[in-house]
C-alpha positions in Angstrom: -0.1 0.2 0.1 2.9 2.2 0.8 4.7 2.0 -3.0 1.1 2.6 -4.4 0.6 5.6 -1.7 4.3 7.1 -3.6 3.5 6.5 -6.7 0.3 8.2 -6.9 1.8 11.1 -4.9 4.5 10.8 -8.1 1.7 10.6 -10.8 -0.1 13.8 -9.2 3.5 15.8 -8.4 4.5 15.2 -12.7 0.7 16.3 -13.5 1.4 19.9 -11.4 4.7 20.0 -12.4 3.7 19.8 -16.1 1.1 22.3 -15.7 3.0 24.7 -14.2 5.6 24.4 -16.3 3.1 24.5 -19.8 1.8 27.9 -17.8 5.1 29.2 -18.0 5.7 28.2 -21.3 2.6 30.4 -22.5 3.6 33.1 -20.6 7.3 33.2 -22.4 5.8 32.7 -25.3 4.3 36.0 -24.4 7.5 38.1 -23.8 8.0 37.2 -20.1 11.6 36.9 -19.3 12.8 34.1 -17.0 16.2 33.2 -16.3 18.0 29.6 -15.4 16.6 27.7 -12.3 13.1 29.4 -11.8 11.2 27.1 -8.8 7.9 28.3 -8.6 5.6 26.3 -6.8 1.3 25.9 -7.0 -1.3 28.0 -7.9 1.7 30.8 -8.3 0.0 33.5 -10.5 2.1 35.9 -13.0 0.0 38.7 -14.6 -0.8 37.1 -18.0 -2.1 40.4 -19.5 1.1 41.9 -18.9 3.6 39.6 -18.4 6.4 41.2 -20.9 6.6 43.5 -18.1 8.1 41.3 -15.7 11.9 39.7 -15.6 12.7 37.0 -13.1 16.6 36.6 -12.5 18.4 33.1 -11.9 17.7 30.6 -9.2 14.6 32.7 -8.1 11.7 30.6 -5.8 8.7 31.8 -6.3 6.8 30.2 -3.4 2.8 28.7 -3.6 0.3 31.1 -4.0 2.5 34.3 -5.4 0.7 36.8 -7.5 3.2 39.3 -9.7 1.2 41.7 -11.1 2.6 44.0 -14.2 -0.8 46.0 -13.9 -3.4 47.8 -11.3 -6.8 48.2 -13.1 -7.9 50.7 -9.9 -8.1 53.7 -11.8 -9.5 52.2 -15.3 -13.3 53.3 -14.0 -12.4 56.4 -12.8 -9.5 58.0 -15.3 -9.9 55.3 -18.7 -6.7 53.8 -17.8 -5.3 51.4 -16.3 -1.3 52.1 -14.6 1.0 49.3 -15.8 4.2 49.0 -14.2 7.9 46.8 -15.2 8.2 44.2 -12.6 12.3 43.1 -12.3 13.2 40.0 -9.6 16.9 39.6 -9.7 18.9 36.7 -9.2 18.7 34.2 -5.6 15.4 35.9 -4.5 13.3 34.3 -2.5 9.7 34.9 -2.5 7.0 33.4 0.5 3.4 32.2 0.2 0.8 34.6 -0.6 3.3 37.5 -0.9 1.7 40.1 -3.6 4.0 41.7 -6.2 2.8 45.1 -7.1 3.3 46.7 -10.8 6.8 49.0 -11.0 8.8 47.3 -8.2 12.3 46.1 -8.6 13.9 43.4 -6.0 17.2 43.2 -5.6 19.4 40.5 -6.1 20.0 38.0 -3.2 16.3 39.9 -1.5 13.5 38.0 0.6 10.1 38.2 0.5 8.2 37.3 3.7 5.5 35.0 3.3 2.2 36.8 2.9 3.8 40.0 2.3 2.5 43.3 0.2 5.4 44.8 -1.8 4.5 48.2 -2.4 8.1 49.9 -3.0 11.4 48.5 -4.4 13.5 45.9 -2.0 17.2 46.2 -2.1 19.4 44.1 -2.8 20.4 41.5 0.4 17.3 42.7 2.2 14.7 40.6 4.1 10.8 42.1 4.1 8.0 41.2 5.7 4.4 42.9 6.1 1.7 44.6 4.5 3.2 46.8 2.9 6.1 45.4 2.8 9.2 47.1 5.2 12.9 46.3 5.0 13.4 44.5 8.4 17.1 42.9 8.2 19.6 42.7 6.0 20.3 39.1 4.4 23.5 38.4 6.4 22.0 39.6 9.8 19.0 37.4 8.8 21.4 34.1 7.6 23.4 34.8 10.7 20.5 34.5 12.8 19.3 31.3 11.5 22.7 29.4 11.6 22.6 30.5 15.1 19.0 28.7 15.7 20.5 25.9 13.9 23.1 25.3 16.3 20.2 25.0 19.0 17.4 23.3 16.8 17.0 20.1 15.6 18.3 19.4 12.5 16.4 16.7 9.5 17.7 15.3 6.5 16.1 14.8 3.1 14.3 11.3 4.3 12.1 13.3 6.7 10.1 14.8 3.9 7.5 13.5 1.5 9.9 12.5 -0.9 11.9 10.9 1.0 9.7 8.6 2.4 8.7 9.7 5.7 7.0 7.5 7.7 4.4 7.9 10.9 7.8 7.0 13.0 9.7 9.8 12.0 6.7 12.7 11.8 6.5 11.3 15.4 10.2 11.5 16.2 10.0 14.9 14.1 7.5 16.3 16.8 9.2 15.0 19.5 12.3 17.1 19.0 11.2 20.3 18.1 10.5 21.1 21.7 11.1 25.0 20.8 8.3 24.4 17.7 11.2 25.1 15.2 13.9 23.1 13.6 15.6 23.1 10.2 15.4 20.4 6.9 17.9 19.9 4.7 
């Protein structure tokens, strides 16, 4: 039964990945610029109506439900025009789950946008932003130093503790038991 579940999960994931790849290819044909190694997770929305105004660098991660918008139709009824703006996302950027990137935004290299953030102004390189509207909360260097220090105190888990790694019930229980401070790290 365990093998059957793994096979079903693999088929499901392959289908979802195919859907994302087809979506991305459609946007590229319309003019979206994408660098190498884009990791785009489920339910990401990239503005289809103005995707040629969007540029995404190398080694970027777009977590689930990220929205990247290049237009704002809030002015259409009152002014007769829709506001548009270029969006540039640099290299090695991480954009967290359900974050929204509004038109006219530049996100610098090595930036991190926290989950749920609404980015209304440019994000400098090597900066961590969070909130609505998103504000700088840390430099990348300070953020990573804090996380490295946590890794000395919190439990570390390898890839076996993931769905793809074959995590089982006993491993899940062990993970919960080890995470006394509610946090840990997984490869």
